[in-house]
C-alpha positions in Angstrom: -3.4 33.1 11.5 -1.2 30.5 12.7 -2.0 29.1 15.9 0.9 29.7 18.5 1.7 26.5 20.2 2.3 26.9 24.0 5.8 26.1 25.1 6.0 23.2 27.3 8.1 20.2 27.8 8.5 18.3 24.4 9.4 14.6 24.3 12.6 15.3 22.4 13.7 17.6 25.4 13.1 14.7 27.8 14.9 12.4 25.6 18.0 14.7 25.3 18.0 15.4 29.0 18.0 11.5 29.7 20.9 11.1 27.2 22.8 14.0 28.9 22.2 12.5 32.4 23.3 9.1 31.0 26.5 10.6 29.7 27.1 12.5 32.9 26.6 9.2 34.9 28.9 7.2 32.7 31.7 9.8 32.9 31.2 9.9 36.8 31.4 6.2 37.0 34.6 6.1 34.7 36.1 8.8 37.0 35.3 6.8 40.2 36.9 3.6 38.6 40.0 5.5 37.7 40.3 7.0 41.1 40.0 3.6 42.6 42.6 2.2 40.3 44.9 5.2 41.1 44.5 4.6 44.8 45.5 0.9 44.4 48.6 1.9 42.5 49.5 4.4 45.0 49.1 1.9 47.8 51.3 -0.7 45.9 53.8 2.1 45.2 54.1 3.1 48.9 54.6 -0.6 49.9 57.3 -0.9 47.3 58.8 2.2 48.6 58.9 0.9 52.1 60.5 -2.4 50.8 63.1 -0.5 48.9 63.9 1.6 52.0 64.3 -1.6 54.0 66.6 -3.1 51.3 68.8 0.1 51.4 69.1 -0.1 55.1 70.1 -3.9 54.8 72.5 -2.9 52.1 74.2 -0.4 54.3 74.3 -2.8 57.2 76.0 -5.4 54.9 78.5 -2.9 53.5 79.4 -1.9 57.1 79.8 -5.5 58.2 81.9 -6.2 55.0 84.2 -3.2 55.9 84.4 -4.5 59.4 85.3 -7.9 58.4 88.1 -6.5 56.2 89.5 -4.2 58.9 88.3 -4.8 62.5 89.8 -7.7 64.3 87.1 -7.7 66.9 84.4 -8.3 64.4 86.4 -11.0 62.7 87.0 -12.7 66.1 83.3 -12.3 66.8 82.2 -13.9 63.6 84.6 -16.7 64.0 83.5 -17.4 67.5 79.8 -17.4 66.5 80.6 -19.7 63.5 82.6 -22.3 65.8 80.7 -21.9 69.1 84.1 -21.2 70.9 84.5 -19.2 73.9 87.5 -17.6 75.5 89.0 -18.8 78.7 87.3 -17.6 81.9 84.1 -16.8 79.8 80.7 -18.3 80.5 78.5 -19.0 77.6 75.0 -18.0 77.5 73.7 -21.6 77.7 75.9 -22.2 80.7 74.7 -19.1 82.5 71.0 -20.1 82.0 71.5 -23.7 83.3 70.3 -24.4 86.8 73.0 -24.8 89.5 
């Protein structure tokens, strides 16, 4: 009669288990690296979205300024006075108001 071998842990089972754990560890590391890269991309994307929102706001402000310069005499006068440092009669400039008396 054939002798029945007792079941136990065989070396090839250990080898396959180690290979399996190695593969699982490798995939886990790849997943972690991909998640880190994704987080970095999302951070950059949010930063860029903030910059775009700021630029949109500046664009709207400039459009309003352009429209005002085309139609509003007060804004036109204000810009000219700022550019030439002129003041109206009976006005006190900010520098004059700050000067000690």
